[in-house]
C-alpha positions in Angstrom: 24.2 -36.2 8.2 23.0 -36.1 11.4 23.7 -37.6 15.0 21.4 -40.5 16.6 21.5 -41.6 20.2 18.7 -43.7 22.0 15.7 -42.0 21.9 17.0 -38.9 20.0 18.1 -38.3 16.3 19.1 -35.0 14.5 19.2 -35.6 10.8 20.0 -32.7 8.1 18.7 -34.4 4.5 20.9 -33.9 1.8 21.2 -35.1 -1.9 18.3 -33.1 -2.8 17.1 -33.7 -6.7 14.9 -31.1 -8.6 12.4 -31.8 -11.5 9.3 -29.6 -13.1 5.9 -30.5 -14.2 2.8 -29.0 -15.4 0.9 -26.7 -13.2 -1.1 -28.9 -11.1 -0.1 -31.9 -12.3 2.5 -34.9 -11.1 1.5 -37.5 -8.7 3.6 -37.3 -5.3 3.7 -41.3 -4.9 5.1 -42.3 -8.5 7.4 -39.1 -8.1 8.7 -40.9 -4.8 9.5 -44.0 -6.8 10.3 -43.0 -10.0 14.1 -43.1 -11.5 16.5 -40.0 -11.4 16.5 -39.7 -15.6 14.5 -36.5 -15.4 15.9 -35.2 -12.3 18.6 -32.6 -11.5 20.9 -32.3 -8.7 19.3 -29.7 -7.2 21.6 -26.2 -5.7 20.5 -26.2 -1.9 20.7 -23.9 -0.1 19.8 -21.6 -3.7 16.7 -22.4 -5.3 15.4 -23.6 -8.9 16.8 -20.5 -10.8 20.9 -21.8 -9.2 19.8 -25.4 -10.3 19.0 -24.5 -13.9 21.6 -22.6 -14.4 24.3 -24.8 -13.0 22.6 -27.9 -15.3 23.4 -25.8 -18.5 19.5 -25.3 -19.1 19.5 -21.5 -18.3 21.9 -18.8 -18.9 22.4 -16.4 -16.4 19.7 -14.0 -16.2 21.7 -10.8 -15.3 23.9 -11.2 -18.6 22.9 -9.3 -21.6 19.0 -9.7 -22.2 18.5 -12.9 -20.6 15.9 -12.2 -18.5 13.3 -12.8 -20.6 14.6 -16.5 -21.0 13.5 -17.3 -17.4 9.8 -15.7 -16.9 8.5 -19.5 -18.0 9.6 -20.6 -14.5 6.7 -18.7 -12.2 4.1 -21.1 -14.6 5.7 -24.6 -13.7 5.6 -26.4 -10.6 8.7 -27.6 -9.1 9.1 -30.8 -6.8 12.4 -31.7 -4.4 13.3 -35.5 -4.0 15.2 -37.0 -1.5 15.8 -39.9 0.5 16.4 -40.1 4.6 16.9 -43.4 6.8 14.8 -43.2 9.9 13.1 -45.9 12.6 9.2 -45.8 12.8 7.8 -43.4 15.1 7.4 -39.7 16.1 9.1 -37.4 14.5 9.3 -33.8 14.1 10.4 -32.1 10.2 11.5 -28.5 10.4 11.8 -27.0 6.9 13.9 -23.7 7.0 14.1 -21.2 3.3 10.5 -22.9 1.7 10.1 -20.1 -1.0 6.8 -20.2 -0.9 4.0 -21.7 -1.7 5.3 -25.2 -0.6 3.6 -29.3 0.2 5.7 -31.4 1.9 5.0 -35.2 1.2 7.3 -38.2 2.8 6.3 -41.7 1.3 3.6 -40.2 -0.9 1.7 -39.1 1.4 0.9 -35.3 2.4 2.3 -34.2 5.6 1.4 -30.4 5.3 1.9 -27.1 3.5 3.2 -23.6 4.5 3.3 -20.4 2.1 6.0 -17.8 4.1 9.6 -17.4 3.2 10.6 -15.2 6.2 9.8 -18.5 8.7 10.6 -22.3 9.2 7.7 -24.5 8.9 7.1 -27.1 11.5 5.1 -30.5 11.2 4.8 -33.5 14.0 4.6 -36.4 11.5 4.4 -40.1 12.3 6.6 -42.7 10.6 4.6 -45.6 9.8 7.5 -47.6 9.3 11.6 -47.7 9.7 14.1 -47.7 6.9 14.5 -45.6 3.8 11.8 -42.7 3.2 11.5 -40.4 0.5 10.7 -36.9 1.2 9.0 -34.4 -1.6 8.4 -30.8 -1.9 6.1 -29.4 -4.2 6.3 -25.4 -5.0 3.4 -24.1 -7.1 3.0 -21.1 -8.8 2.9 -18.4 -6.2 0.5 -16.2 -7.5 -3.0 -16.9 -9.5 -3.4 -16.5 -13.0 -5.0 -12.5 -14.3 -3.6 -9.8 -16.2 -2.6 -7.6 -12.9 -0.2 -10.7 -11.9 1.1 -10.6 -15.5 2.2 -6.8 -14.7 5.2 -5.7 -12.7 5.9 -4.0 -9.6 3.4 -2.7 -6.6 0.4 -1.9 -9.1 0.7 -5.5 -10.4 1.9 -8.5 -9.3 3.1 -7.3 -6.1 -0.5 -5.6 -5.4 -1.8 -9.5 -5.8 1.0 -11.1 -3.9 0.3 -8.5 -0.6 -1.4 -11.5 1.5 1.9 -13.6 0.1 4.6 -13.4 2.6 7.1 -13.3 0.3 9.3 -10.5 -0.8 7.8 -7.7 -2.4 11.0 -6.8 -4.7 10.4 -10.1 -6.1 7.6 -8.7 -8.5 9.8 -6.1 -10.2 11.1 -2.6 -8.7 12.5 0.6 -9.9 16.0 -1.2 -9.1 15.3 -4.6 -10.0 14.0 -7.1 -12.7 11.0 -9.3 -12.1 13.0 -12.5 -11.2 10.7 -14.4 -8.4 12.9 -17.1 -6.4 11.2 -20.5 -6.2 12.6 -23.0 -4.5 14.5 -24.7 -1.2 16.7 -22.4 0.1 17.4 -23.8 3.4 18.2 -27.2 5.5 15.3 -29.8 6.2 16.0 -31.6 9.6 14.4 -34.7 10.9 14.3 -34.8 14.9 13.2 -37.1 17.3 13.1 -35.0 20.3 13.3 -36.8 23.2 14.9 -34.5 25.5 14.7 -30.6 26.4 16.4 -28.1 24.3 17.5 -24.1 24.8 14.8 -22.1 22.2 17.0 -18.9 21.4 18.3 -17.1 24.8 18.4 -13.3 24.8 21.1 -11.3 25.6 21.1 -7.8 26.5 22.8 -4.9 28.4 20.2 -3.7 31.1 22.7 -1.0 32.6 25.2 0.9 31.9 26.8 3.6 34.3 27.4 7.0 32.9 31.0 6.8 33.1 31.1 3.4 31.6 32.6 1.8 34.5 30.1 -1.4 35.1 27.4 -2.9 33.4 25.1 -5.0 33.7 23.7 -7.9 31.4 20.6 -10.0 31.4 20.5 -13.7 29.9 17.0 -14.9 29.5 16.3 -18.5 28.4 13.3 -20.6 27.5 13.3 -24.3 27.9 11.4 -26.0 25.2 10.3 -30.0 25.7 10.6 -29.5 28.8 8.3 -32.5 29.7 10.9 -34.7 28.6 12.9 -34.1 31.5 10.6 -35.8 34.1 11.0 -34.4 37.7 14.6 -34.3 36.9 15.5 -30.3 37.9 17.3 -28.6 35.4 19.5 -25.4 35.2 21.3 -22.9 33.2 24.9 -22.0 33.5 25.7 -18.8 31.3 29.1 -18.1 31.0 30.3 -14.5 28.9 34.1 -14.0 28.3 35.6 -10.5 27.1 37.5 -10.1 24.3 40.9 -10.1 26.5 39.3 -13.4 28.2 38.2 -12.4 31.5 35.0 -15.0 32.4 31.8 -13.7 33.9 29.3 -16.9 34.8 26.4 -17.7 37.0 24.1 -20.6 37.1 20.4 -20.7 38.1 17.5 -23.2 38.1 15.0 -23.3 35.5 11.3 -22.6 36.9 8.2 -22.9 34.7 10.5 -23.3 31.7 12.6 -20.4 31.9 15.8 -18.8 34.0 16.9 -15.4 33.7 20.9 -14.7 34.5 22.1 -11.2 35.7 26.1 -10.6 35.1 27.6 -7.6 36.5 30.7 -6.8 34.4 33.0 -4.3 35.7 35.0 -1.9 33.2 33.4 -3.6 30.7 34.4 -3.8 26.8 32.1 -1.9 24.8 30.5 -2.5 21.5 30.9 0.5 19.2 30.2 1.5 15.9 33.6 1.5 13.7 33.7 5.5 14.1 33.5 5.8 17.7 35.5 2.9 19.0 35.8 -1.0 18.7 33.1 -3.3 18.1 34.0 -5.6 20.9 32.0 -9.1 20.8 32.0 -11.0 23.7 31.6 -15.1 23.8 28.5 -15.9 25.2 27.9 -19.6 26.2 24.6 -21.4 27.7 24.5 -24.8 28.9 21.3 -26.2 30.2 22.3 -29.1 32.5 20.4 -32.1 34.7 22.3 -34.3 37.1 23.4 -36.1 34.4 25.0 -33.3 32.7 24.8 -31.1 29.7 21.6 -31.7 27.9 21.8 -28.2 25.4 24.4 -25.9 24.7 24.2 -22.3 23.0 27.3 -20.1 21.7 26.9 -16.7 20.2 28.6 -13.6 20.5 27.0 -10.5 22.0 28.0 -6.9 22.3 27.9 -4.7 26.0 26.3 -1.6 24.6 23.0 0.4 25.0 21.3 1.8 22.0 18.2 4.2 22.4 16.0 6.4 20.5 15.8 9.7 21.6 12.9 11.9 20.8 13.1 15.4 22.6 11.3 18.1 21.7 13.1 20.6 19.4 13.0 24.0 21.1 14.4 25.6 18.4 12.2 24.7 15.2 9.3 22.7 17.4 8.7 19.2 16.8 10.7 16.6 17.7 14.5 15.3 17.2 15.0 11.7 16.3 18.8 10.7 17.2 20.1 7.1 18.3 21.8 7.0 21.5 24.4 4.8 21.6 26.6 4.4 25.0 25.0 7.3 26.2 26.9 9.0 22.9 24.5 11.0 20.4 25.1 9.8 17.1 24.7 11.3 13.3 23.8 7.9 11.5 25.5 7.8 8.1 25.4 5.0 6.1 22.5 3.4 3.0 19.5 1.2 2.6 20.8 -2.5 2.2 18.5 -4.8 -0.9 19.2 -8.3 -1.0 22.2 -8.6 -3.1 20.6 -10.9 -5.9 16.7 -11.6 -6.4 17.6 -14.9 -5.8 17.4 -14.6 -2.6 18.1 -18.3 -1.8 22.0 -18.2 -2.8 23.5 -17.1 0.8 27.0 -15.8 -0.9 28.6 -15.6 2.4 32.0 -13.6 1.0 30.0 -11.3 -0.8 27.6 -9.8 1.7 30.5 -10.0 4.1 32.5 -7.8 0.7 29.2 -5.5 0.8 29.2 -5.0 4.4 33.1 -4.0 4.6 32.8 -1.5 1.7 30.1 0.4 3.9 32.4 0.8 7.4 35.3 2.0 4.9 33.1 4.3 3.3 32.4 5.9 6.6 29.0 4.4 7.2 27.5 3.7 10.7 24.1 2.5 9.7 22.6 0.2 7.5 18.5 -0.6 6.6 17.1 -3.6 6.3 14.4 -2.6 3.3 11.2 -4.0 4.3 10.8 -5.0 0.5 13.3 -7.8 0.8 14.2 -10.6 3.2 15.4 -10.9 6.9 19.3 -11.0 6.2 20.8 -14.2 6.4 23.1 -14.6 9.5 26.3 -14.0 7.7 24.7 -9.9 7.2 24.0 -9.9 10.6 27.8 -11.4 11.6 29.5 -8.9 9.5 27.6 -5.5 11.3 28.3 -7.1 14.5 32.2 -7.4 14.1 32.3 -4.5 11.8 30.6 -1.4 14.0 27.9 -1.3 11.9 24.2 -0.3 13.3 21.3 -2.1 11.7 17.5 -0.5 11.2 15.6 -3.5 10.4 12.4 -3.2 8.9 9.9 -5.8 9.3 9.1 -7.4 5.8 6.1 -5.1 4.2 6.9 -2.7 1.3 4.6 -0.4 -0.8 1.3 -2.2 -1.1 -2.5 -2.8 1.2 -1.6 -5.7 3.4 -4.6 -7.7 4.3 -4.1 -6.7 8.1 -8.1 -7.3 8.9 -8.2 -11.1 8.2 -7.5 -12.8 11.0 -5.5 -15.6 9.6 -3.0 -13.5 7.8 -2.5 -11.4 11.0 -1.9 -14.6 12.9 1.0 -15.9 10.0 2.6 -12.5 10.4 2.5 -12.7 14.3 4.2 -15.9 14.3 6.9 -15.1 11.8 7.6 -12.0 13.6 8.2 -13.6 16.6 10.6 -16.2 15.1 12.4 -13.2 13.5 12.6 -11.4 16.9 13.9 -14.5 18.8 16.5 -14.8 15.8 17.9 -11.0 15.9 16.8 -9.5 19.2 20.4 -10.2 20.7 22.6 -8.6 18.1 24.9 -6.3 18.8 24.3 -4.2 15.5 20.3 -4.4 15.9 19.1 -0.6 16.6 15.5 -0.3 16.0 12.6 -2.7 14.6 10.3 -0.5 11.9 7.0 -2.1 10.8 7.2 -1.5 7.2 8.6 0.6 4.1 6.2 3.4 3.2 3.0 1.4 3.0 1.3 3.6 5.1 2.8 6.8 3.3 1.4 5.5 0.6 -2.1 4.8 2.3 -2.0 8.8 3.3 -0.9 9.9 -0.5 -4.0 7.8 -1.7 -6.4 9.6 0.6 -4.8 12.8 0.1 -5.2 12.6 -3.7 -8.7 10.8 -3.7 -10.2 12.4 -0.8 -11.6 8.7 0.3 -10.5 6.1 2.8 -8.1 4.4 2.2 -9.3 1.3 4.3 -7.1 -1.3 6.6 -3.7 -1.1 4.2 -1.7 -3.3 7.2 -2.6 -0.5 10.0 -3.3 -3.1 12.1 -0.5 -5.3 11.7 2.2 -2.2 12.5 0.4 -0.5 15.5 -0.8 -3.8 17.1 0.2 -7.2 15.7 3.9 -6.2 15.3 4.1 -4.4 19.0 2.4 -7.3 20.8 5.1 -9.8 19.0 7.8 -7.5 20.7 6.1 -7.8 23.7 8.0 -9.9 26.3 10.5 -11.4 23.5 12.5 -8.0 22.9 11.4 -4.9 25.3 14.9 -3.4 24.8 15.0 -2.4 20.9 12.9 0.8 19.9 10.1 0.0 17.8 8.8 2.5 15.0 5.3 1.9 13.0 7.0 2.5 9.7 9.1 4.1 7.0 8.3 7.1 7.0 6.5 8.0 9.6 5.8 10.9 12.2 3.7 11.5 15.4 1.1 12.1 13.2 -0.5 11.6 10.1 0.2 15.0 9.0 4.0 14.8 10.0 3.9 11.6 8.2 6.9 12.0 5.8 7.1 15.9 7.2 9.8 17.5 8.3 9.0 18.2 12.3 8.7 14.7 13.3 10.1 11.2 12.7 11.9 10.0 9.9 11.6 10.6 5.9 12.0 9.6 2.5 13.3 12.7 0.4 12.1 12.0 -2.7 11.3 15.4 -3.8 14.4 15.9 -5.9 14.6 12.7 -7.8 11.1 12.9 -8.6 10.2 16.9 -9.2 7.7 17.0 -6.6 6.9 19.3 -3.9 4.2 19.4 -1.4 5.6 17.8 1.5 4.8 15.4 3.6 2.8 13.8 0.5 5.3 15.2 -2.5 2.3 15.3 -4.6 2.7 18.7 -6.6 4.6 19.2 -9.4 7.3 21.7 -8.8 7.9 24.8 -10.5 9.7 23.5 -13.5 11.0 27.2 -15.0 12.6 26.6 -18.6 14.6 23.6 -17.9 12.7 20.1 -16.6 16.2 19.2 -15.0 15.9 22.4 -12.5 13.6 20.5 -10.1 15.6 17.2 -9.7 18.9 19.1 -9.2 20.8 18.1 -5.9 20.7 22.2 -5.0 17.1 21.7 -3.9 18.3 19.2 -0.8 19.2 22.6 1.1 15.4 23.3 2.0 15.5 20.0 3.1 14.5 20.2 7.3 14.0 16.7 8.0 14.9 14.8 11.2 16.6 11.9 9.7 16.6 11.2 6.1 15.7 7.4 5.7 15.9 7.3 1.9 17.3 10.0 -0.6 19.3 9.2 -3.5 20.2 9.9 -7.6 20.4 7.2 -10.2 23.6 6.6 -12.0 24.9 3.6 -14.1 27.5 1.1 -12.8 31.3 1.2 -13.9 32.3 1.0 -17.7 34.2 -2.7 -16.4 30.5 -4.0 -14.9 29.2 -3.0 -18.1 31.7 -4.9 -20.2 31.5 -8.2 -17.9 27.7 -8.3 -17.9 27.0 -6.7 -21.4 29.7 -6.6 -23.3 28.9 -4.5 -26.7 26.0 -2.7 -25.0 25.5 0.8 -26.1 23.7 3.7 -25.1 20.0 2.7 -25.1 20.1 -0.2 -27.1 17.7 -3.1 -26.1 20.2 -4.5 -23.6 21.1 -0.9 -21.9 17.2 -0.7 -21.7 16.4 -3.7 -20.4 18.9 -3.0 -17.2 17.2 0.1 -16.9 13.6 -0.5 -14.9 13.2 3.3 -13.5 10.1 4.7 -15.5 10.3 6.9 -16.6 14.0 6.7 -17.9 15.0 9.9 -18.9 15.1 11.3 -15.3 19.0 11.2 -14.6 18.9 12.6 -18.4 17.3 15.8 -17.3 19.4 16.7 -14.8 22.7 15.9 -16.6 21.1 18.2 -19.6 22.1 21.1 -17.4 24.7 19.8 -15.0 27.2 18.1 -17.3 25.6 18.2 -20.6 24.0 15.6 -22.5 26.0 12.3 -23.3 27.4 11.6 -26.5 28.2 7.8 -26.0 27.8 5.5 -23.2 31.0 6.3 -21.9 30.2 9.9 -21.3 26.6 8.5 -19.4 28.8 6.7 -17.0 31.0 9.6 -16.2 27.9 11.9 -16.3 25.7 9.9 -14.2 28.1 8.8 -11.5 29.0 12.6 -11.5 25.5 13.7 -11.0 25.1 11.0 -8.1 28.0 11.7 -6.7 28.1 15.7 -6.3 24.1 15.3 -4.8 25.1 12.9 -2.2 27.7 14.9 -1.2 26.0 17.7 -1.3 22.9 16.3 0.8 25.2 14.8 3.4 27.0 18.0 3.9 23.6 19.9 4.5 22.2 18.0 7.0 25.5 16.9 9.2 25.4 20.7 9.1 22.2 20.5 10.8 23.1 17.8 13.4 21.1 17.6 16.0 18.2 18.7 14.5 18.9 16.3 11.5 20.4 13.4 12.9 21.0 10.6 10.2 21.3 10.3 6.2 20.5 7.0 4.8 21.0 7.2 1.1 19.0 5.0 -1.0 21.0 2.3 -2.1 24.3 0.6 -0.7 24.1 -2.2 -3.1 22.5 -4.0 -6.0 20.9 -6.7 -7.0 21.8 -7.0 -10.5 23.5 -4.9 -13.1 21.6 -2.3 -13.6 21.4 1.3 -14.0 20.4 2.4 -10.1 20.8 4.4 -7.0 23.4 2.1 -6.1 26.7 3.3 -4.2 28.3 -0.2 -5.1 27.5 -1.8 -8.3 26.2 -5.3 -8.8 29.9 -6.2 -8.5 30.7 -4.8 -5.3 32.6 -2.0 -6.9 32.5 1.9 -5.9 30.7 4.3 -8.1 31.9 7.9 -7.6 29.3 8.5 -5.2 30.6 5.9 -2.7 34.2 8.0 -2.3 32.2 11.6 -2.2 29.9 9.9 0.3 33.0 8.1 2.5 34.3 12.3 2.7 31.3 13.8 3.7 30.8 10.7 6.5 34.2 10.8 7.9 33.8 11.0 12.0 35.6 14.6 11.7 34.7 16.6 8.4 35.0 19.9 6.6 32.0 21.1 4.7 31.8 24.4 2.5 28.5 25.8 1.7 27.9 28.7 -0.6 24.5 30.9 -1.0 24.3 31.5 -4.6 25.1 34.7 -3.8 28.7 34.7 -3.9 28.7 34.1 0.7 30.9 31.1 2.0 30.8 29.3 5.3 33.2 26.6 6.3 31.9 24.3 8.9 33.8 21.6 11.1 31.7 18.6 11.9 32.8 16.6 14.7 30.9 12.8 15.1 33.9 11.6 17.5 33.4 11.0 21.2 35.8 14.0 22.2 36.4 17.6 21.6 38.0 18.7 18.3 40.5 21.4 17.8 42.0 21.4 14.7 43.5 24.0 12.0 41.6 24.5 8.6 43.5 25.4 5.3 41.3 27.6 3.0 41.9 28.7 -0.2 40.0 30.5 -2.7 41.4 30.2 -6.1 41.0 30.0 -10.4 41.3 27.0 -12.4 43.8 28.0 -13.5 46.4 28.6 -10.8 46.8 32.6 -11.4 45.2 33.4 -8.3 45.0 32.0 -5.1 44.3 33.4 -1.9 45.2 31.3 1.1 44.1 31.7 5.3 44.4 28.8 7.7 41.7 29.3 10.7 41.0 27.0 13.8 38.2 24.9 13.9 36.6 23.6 17.3 33.7 21.5 17.6 32.6 19.7 20.6 31.8 16.1 20.2 28.4 15.7 17.9 28.1 19.1 16.9 28.8 20.8 13.7 30.4 24.3 14.1 30.5 27.3 11.2 34.8 28.3 11.9 34.6 31.1 8.8 32.5 32.7 6.5 33.5 35.3 3.9 32.1 37.1 0.6 33.7 36.0 -2.8 33.3 39.0 -5.2 34.4 36.4 -8.3 31.7 33.7 -7.6 31.4 32.4 -10.7 32.6 29.2 -13.1 36.6 29.9 -12.7 36.6 29.9 -9.0 36.5 27.0 -6.5 37.0 27.3 -2.7 38.9 24.1 -1.0 39.5 23.5 2.5 42.2 20.9 3.8 43.7 19.6 6.8 47.7 20.4 7.3 47.8 17.2 9.0 45.1 15.1 7.7 42.9 15.0 10.0 39.9 15.3 8.0 39.2 14.7 4.2 39.7 17.5 1.9 36.3 19.6 1.1 36.2 21.6 -2.2 33.1 23.4 -4.0 32.4 25.3 -7.1 30.0 27.8 -8.2 28.7 26.4 -10.8 27.5 23.3 -12.1 30.4 20.8 -13.1 29.8 20.9 -17.0 29.4 25.1 -16.8 33.3 24.8 -14.9 35.8 26.9 -16.9 38.5 24.7 -16.8 41.4 24.4 -19.4 42.1 20.5 -20.7 44.6 19.2 -17.8 47.1 16.8 -17.9 47.4 13.8 -15.6 50.2 11.9 -15.5 50.7 8.8 -12.6 53.4 6.3 -11.6 53.5 3.0 -10.0 55.6 2.7 -6.7 55.0 -1.0 -5.0 51.1 -0.8 -4.3 50.8 2.9 -4.6 49.6 5.2 -7.6 51.2 8.3 -7.5 49.3 11.2 -9.4 50.2 14.5 -10.3 47.7 17.2 -12.1 49.2 19.9 -14.4 46.3 22.2 -14.9 42.7 21.3 -12.7 41.3 18.3 -13.4 37.9 17.9 -12.1 36.5 14.1 -11.2 39.9 12.1 -11.3 38.5 8.6 -11.9 40.5 5.4 -11.8 39.9 2.7 -13.3 40.7 -0.8 -12.7 39.6 -4.0 -14.7 39.7 -6.6 -11.3 36.6 -6.2 -9.3 38.0 -6.7 -6.0 40.6 -3.8 -6.5 40.6 -1.8 -3.4 41.4 1.8 -3.6 42.2 4.5 -0.8 40.3 6.9 -2.8 38.7 7.8 -6.1 36.9 10.4 -7.7 38.7 13.6 -6.6 39.7 17.1 -8.0 43.0 17.8 -8.3 44.3 21.5 -8.7 47.2 22.4 -10.5 50.4 21.3 -9.3 48.7 18.7 -6.4 49.6 15.4 -6.2 48.3 12.6 -4.6 49.2 8.7 -3.3 46.8 6.2 -3.7 47.1 3.0 -2.5 45.9 -0.1 -4.6 45.1 -3.3 -2.7 43.8 -6.6 -4.5 44.8 -5.6 -7.5 47.7 -5.1 -9.6 48.4 -1.3 -9.8 49.6 -1.3 -13.4 46.7 -2.7 -14.5 44.9 1.0 -13.6 44.0 3.9 -15.7 43.7 7.6 -14.7 41.9 10.5 -16.1 39.6 13.1 -15.4 35.7 12.6 -15.5 34.3 12.8 -19.2 31.4 15.3 -19.1 30.0 16.0 -22.4 30.0 19.9 -21.7 33.9 19.5 -20.7 34.6 17.3 -23.8 33.3 19.6 -26.0 35.0 22.7 -24.7 38.3 20.5 -25.0 37.9 19.8 -28.7 36.8 23.6 -29.4 40.2 24.6 -27.2 
């Protein structure tokens, strides 16, 4: 498809075919003229794997133990072929989504090479003849042959691939398989450009009055191919239209291939995160004009807002705070890390990305971090974050390996890539931060700490010179942070007094921050050093990663791994973390070791949920000294045992619902000190002062003893306040503390004094009935971790995984699914199941 007008032509090549040859073989001229018997209809966007799956040549790699059946794809050359019509003359070929080692041919003649998944390739070509032309793209094996390249992860193939601009997680990670995507995942466009054109206009809010009464929006424009206009003057018209239809417009002349428009907006409709207000988006239209009319046009949606990273000195603990300020309002960022929803990253799947961001918003999250081991996400992801009011912490794509930053050619390629992505994303309302890398310099620091020798370059030049230089002049508004984790000095890299940190001491059972290289004191039980209660000692400023692994939901198991049993071959194929028994060390002391897969699912999800609830409540009570918690990780890239809150089918795990309650803009949390001391806190991350009644109850699980008291909690915006405390004489396995709102101003909070498996709970009776779209649930006896299961992955529940006291009633809204298919019951934990059997 395409357009042609005189000397102007724009053509998107379609009708791609795919075939393979042995490495290094295949004649471009012969393949250009051969018949189609050995060619398959290519899936574009997509790649080699989706094409082979669609053609029935390969099974789905995620199902059962099919992963090994895809490894051979790495060792072949893959050829794409398509035909297009064009007249003789000079054209520009722009190819987006070349993944990754690519050579392009037209009519059997090579026109150039490209080796960067993260930016388009451009080639200026002279077509010698008019008529039909044949384009070929050959994708070669991405890695050299070596024993190290055959090993998975950042100590094997990812290390070998450090000089290749490709998603690091392609080579296997602790949350996903080795399944490197390959092929064509974007458009290939043929243009004969005989006119000037706009190059990614940049819109940003340069001023916002403290009372929000006025804003100034700057629209900066660059013009390409200016020489094609000759002596004809050009101008730029910019029109910004609010959601209510109010338009602000201005025209300026193009001077030296650029133009700047300033629009003054009174009483602006601001873009907020969804928890603080409405994420209002304005329509921006920019026209490039000559005396003859519109030459080029650009349309986008932008938000009027300011976002700053505030790092003042902390007068209490020393060091510096680390807090985002949105439109003058301090933000406690609640959210998660985003990983690509599939290793086959060329598959866009817009509905899935929208669904995942929607789930994040519904779960109370206000920030997602695009992790540096994946990809710069597809536009549909950023569209969803803009529209749903989710901030984005954007990593540049570097993670966990030593990059050759001292190689001039590599550094130059990185700068071109960075400038492309900066132009692409800089006007996004959701964009909060550019970050140089994920854990690259942290791992270098650990190496130096352990070895006593220099780690070498490791990419330092990229993160401290190349990327800041790329941002200079392109995006001087969005904050840049050299890496995650990072501090004001190497001593504070992953420390507690400055910058952000990755809190993996708990999961890895380590101490010795900032390097977490020392084994923690294990005591008698290995699980103690991995227990979530250790989060209470973490005083980090902004927690960019932390998490606990769990299994996907049972229905997801049945869809992807039917018949799998606990630790059989299929199960262990989908458990890529090593060693694979960390979660079981925690379960041994917290829930009891599971007897079967059902108990493993419930127990691992219980541990994850209790851990994330405990951690987020702890960190929010510390605000502003801690000002963000991003859980590792929001979503999955395959059906595995991972740290995700949403499994591969986007169905929430127990921790998702626990996080949603802990992340509510107005929340109550309960802290206990292990010796009977109990505190009730009001946490306010709304924009207004809050004064609310809080019903506090201390009771026994059998319902025989309940002491109730109502207290009034008050908290200014962006503060956490201790509103009530007491000492519980019988802080034991029979008691709980419960805090609720008489008018549903905040979610229910509860705490226990012992681990879930040690709770002295008599077997409860849970009944439910269906009333239209609602489930009405009644508990007789105390029910721990009520779980509502449903066979349809698109089903939405207003809540799940919650406790119910004796006599409690709960009404749960069921959407996008038949409520009569739901099943309701308490979590199946081994220790509680055995107690039930003994009763």
